[in-house]
Steps between C-alpha positions, in 0.01 A plus 500: 500500500149429627497807727600718203214342306248561778605864527470548123140377514411699810453202722564534869653154515827369623707200390704360791721192553375253760719215621315173553629187657412173326291365781293815519419530130128410523458733799669783311271457201195498729637807681548701183137424401368588850698828501342611172799481273408536132761248397851372540789358313659169596873428452711196522480252664124529556348518154385138471401475870274807471322339211347261751366789703298684241264461207719448196544315170878523500768289677705796613352822642688831523208731528208494748182701468286534811126555518211296628580142599829326410755709320553451129839398384664595169835463336638809329856362487477419132329830395821594320416236236238734349625565145786249518480226243608151608485194288753297687536639856720371776461578874785470742411445869242323704379764752178695504596738217616205280165333556316818403689517169450130436125549560502792255716302252361146518711394204823604666782260593605529862848463641595513868804396711276268696376340183620506142834689474693648323260687279486445129398825330636441155155491338338755735376837371414614853687417822358608839756511783273458796784398738665714763845431357689828442868413461497191278430496127231235482455498115673647203268671254544627149345770274140427426426362848333693784579476867256609771726538806318530832784588735585861547755657482549287190667163523819378340279300264333819377832679448645213303174479289518867418868484406422207270228699316191345651207712601479550879189600701641583839365442848381859549282469190354179650441685830321789334281271291388289792463807717281676247277199465466475881422874526213453259366205686507690833372837377291428186691793348754513218851475630727808444771279338738772400508636862552149627789449254657831615470391865723191432753695289378395155485743209149615398 
């Protein structure tokens, strides 16, 4: 997706996956900066740990931007919320992505297996599934409710919600939204969103 976006904007850049061991996380961030990387994405389980290694105002970081001095950390995980109305949101999960959505939705109720469970979504208008659960139906939704489902391919929760008549924003939509926001942070250019959507198999 990002490589397709770079090519569309005529940038001689490459997006590559780099495996990092937990005890080498700080060294990896320093190394990326020293090697002249423009930026990086951070995935689970390092999003909260990386927040301690950069300049940031958010508790969970999924995007690093390198320049002079310490890298700057951002969270684009919740970029998909743009244009989504939520008066009574619920967030499921307690990992880095869940924390990003809770930061973006400070009025949200949080449910997690290591805390308050099972979820009560009867009064929710928006439910964010920020867990990694794919096979279990975590909540049952109804028409008039919206589910943002982070896993992809879509989870059993998303399939059940769609069958029940709820609106579902699937994980690839979340991926494109956060990726487009990261692209713009790194490049300063407008992201070619339709090309990015096509790269992950979404309709224009």
